[in-house]
N, C-alpha and C positions, 0 to 999 in steps of 0.2 A: 039291019043293024041299028041299034039305038045310038043317037048322038049323045056324047057326054055333056053333062050340064056344065054351064060356064062357072069357073071358080072351083070346081071339084076335081081333085087329082085322081087319075086312074091308079090302079094297083101297081103297074110297072113304073109309073112316075114316082110313086111313094117309095118304091124300092130303090130307084136311082137316087132319090133325095137322101134317103137314109145312108146309102153307101157313100155319097158325096160328103155328108157331115162326118161320118166315121173317118174318112180319109183326112179331113181337115183337122179333126181332133188328134189323130195320130201324128200329123205333121206338126201341130202345135206342141204336142208332148215331146217330140224329138227336139224341137227348137229350145224348149225349156230346159231339157236335159243338157243340151249343148251349152247354153248360157250358164247353167250351174257348174258344169265342168270347167268352163273358162273362168268363172268367178273363183272357184277353188284354186285353180292354178295361179291366178293373180294374187290371192291371199298367201299361198305358199311362197310365191316369189318375193312378196313384200316382207313376210316373216323371215325368210332366208336373208334378205338384204339387211333388215334391222339387226338380226343376230350377228351377221358378219360385221356390220358397222360397230355394234356394241363390243364385240371381241376385239376389233381393231383399236377402239378407243381405250379399252382396258389394257391391252398390250402396250399402247403408247404411254399411258399413265404409269404403268408398271416400269416401263423402260426409263421414263424420266425420274421416277422415285429411286430406282436402282442406281441411276447415274448420279443423282444428287447425294445418295447415301455413300456411294463410292468416292465421290469428290470430297464430301465432308470428312470422310475417314482418311483419305490419302492427302488431301490438300487442306486449306483454310486453318492452318495451325496459328495460334496466337504468337505473334512475334513482337508486337508493340502494344503497350497499354498506355493510353493517354488519360490524364487526370484533368478535369475541368472544375472550376468553381471553388477551389480550395484556398484558404488563407490561414486558418488555424493549424492545419496539419500539412506536412510536406507530402510531395508526390510519393515518396518511398514509404511513408507511414500508411497512406491509403492503399497502395499496392500490396503492402504486407498484410493489411487488415482484410482486403478483398480475397486474398489467398487463391489467386488464379495464376498458376505457374505458366511460364512461357512454354509453348509446345502443346498446350491443351487445345483440343479441337474447338474452333470458334463457335460452332452451332451446338456444341454439347454443354456449353457453360450455362448454368442456371442463374438467371437474373435475380430470382428470389433469394437463393442461397448466398449469392455474392453480396446483395444488399444487406441481408441479415448479418453476414460476417462483419461488414463495415459498421452497422449500427451497434453491434455488441462490443466492439473494440474501441470505437471512436465516438464518445457520447456527444461531442459538439456537432456531429453530423446530423442534420434534421431530415434530409431527403437524399435519395440515391436513384440515379437513372443509369441503366446499362444499355449501351448501344453497340451494335456490331457493324464494322465496316470491312467487308471482304476485300481482299483475300486474307488479311492477317492482323487487322487492328481492332482492339477492344477499347471502347471509350467509357470511362466511369465519370459521370457528372454528379457532383455533390452540392448540396446547399447546407451551409452551416448556420447554427444558431449562436446566440451570444448570451453571456450571463447578464441578467438584469437585476438580480437581487442577491444579497449575501445574508443567509440565515445564520444567526448566532445562538448557540446553546452549549452549555457545559464545556467551554473552552475550545469548541470546534466551530469552524466556518463551513457552511454548505452553499456553494454557488448554484443557483437555479436560473432557468430562462423564464420567459413570460408565460410559459405553459406549465410551469412547475416541474420541468424535467431536471433532475439532479445531474449536474455536469461534472463536478468534482468536489472534494472536501479535504480539509487539512486543519491542523491546529491553528486557532485564531492568532493572528499577528497584526502588524500595522498595515497590512495590505489595504489600500484605499481604492476608491473609484466606483463602488457600488452602494446603493441604498442598503442600509442594514435593518433587518427585522429580527428583534429578539423574540424567540418562539419557544415552544415546548420541545421536548426531546424528539429527535429524529430516530426512527427505528430502521434497522436493516438497510442502511444506505447503499444503493446500487447505482453508480453513474450510468446514465442512459435510461433510467426508469423514473417514473413520477415519484417525487419525494413522499415519504410516509412518516406520519407522526404518531407519537404515543397517545396524544389527545385526539379523539375521534373527529371533531369538527375543525381542527386546526387547519387542514388543507383548504377548506372552504374560505376561512378567514384570510389566509395568505392569498388565495386567488382574488378575493374581493379587494384587498389592498393593492395588488398589482394592477387589476383592471380599472379601478376607480381612483385611487389615490396616486399611484406612481405613473399613471398615464395622463394625469391632469397637468395643466401648465404650472401648478405650484410645486410639482414633484422635485424640481431642482433645489427647492428651499426646505425640503422635508428631510429630517434626520431622526435617528434614534426611535424608530417605530417599535413599539412593544405590544405584542399580542399574546404574551404568556398567559394572561387571563382573558379568555374570550369575551367576557362580559365587560371588560375594562381596557379597551384598546386605546393607546396613547401614542403621540409622537411630538417631536419638537419642530417648530416652524422658525426658521432662521436662527436657531439656537437661542431664541429670546422669549418665545411663547410656547407654553405647553398646551397641547390640544387634547381634550378628553372626548373620545367618540362613543363610549359605551361599547356595544358590539358592532359588527359590520353590517347590520341590517340597514337598508336605505342609505348606504354609504355615499352614493352619488348625490343624493339630496342633501346629506349633511355637509358635504364638501361645498355645495353651492351656497348654503347658509354661511359656512365658515368664510368664504371669500367676501361675502357682503360685510361681515363683521370686520374683517381685516381692512377693508376699504375705509372704515370709520375710525380706525385708531392710528396713532402716529407711527411713523416708520421706525422710530427708535424705542417705542414703548415695550415694556416687558410685562409678563403676567401669564394668566391662564384663560383659556376659552373652553367652557363646558358646552358641548353640543350634542350631548346624549339625547336630549329631547329637542327636536327642531322647532317645537312650538315655544320653547323657553331657553333660548341661547344666552349664556351668561359669560360676560367678560369681566375678569378681576385684574386690574393693574397691580403691579408690584414694584415698588421702588428698589426692592432687594433682588429683583430678577425673577425668572421663571421658577416655578416649584420644581 
């Protein structure tokens, strides 16, 4: 018999090797399938757990919402309305304007509608804040504006604030305490709304006068402001000097020049100051008084 060469497998040995490899592949395939089944089971378990957790959370949220809805329906009725920040209007006037009846559900009250009601009926109110204090208190905080100017035209007086909101109007009388602006006709006056004029650019001139003239330190000495003619605005200073401004363009600059002129004239002098052109300010004294 021939001896097999070193390193060369015999036929039986090859068969055994092939069988061994086949068994190993089969074992590996079985292990892979087992791992896959285990992985699928883990994924299903995680999915089931997440689903259960989600359902639980949804049920919890639903229960809370239902409980709150039930409580807000059965409980939290408005039994007390507290008013803060008022001076012009009484508590009863603001409560009536807010139109929130006692017994209304606290959380069903619309802050927007309540504020709107107050603004429409009480023009001196500038801001409204609605606050809820469970179980039964509603707080209405207001900030009120004040009249800063009295507009005069055609026998009527129109009180406005520094934002030109119309506060009230009435036949002109001897009511004092506000700077007076003689202006063009006011149209469709509505308290609580910005004042509107027949003359298109009158509102801008009024705003300029309020912002630059009546907010300046000389405002307390200013009277009889007349802007009926937009190109020829005038006013009286200390009831002894008539000031001609022209229009209200560069009004802040004109007032600065005016104050320089006033520093140079006597405290009792009377006359006129023409400051329509800041490059050529003219003072004319008058022994007979202001024009």
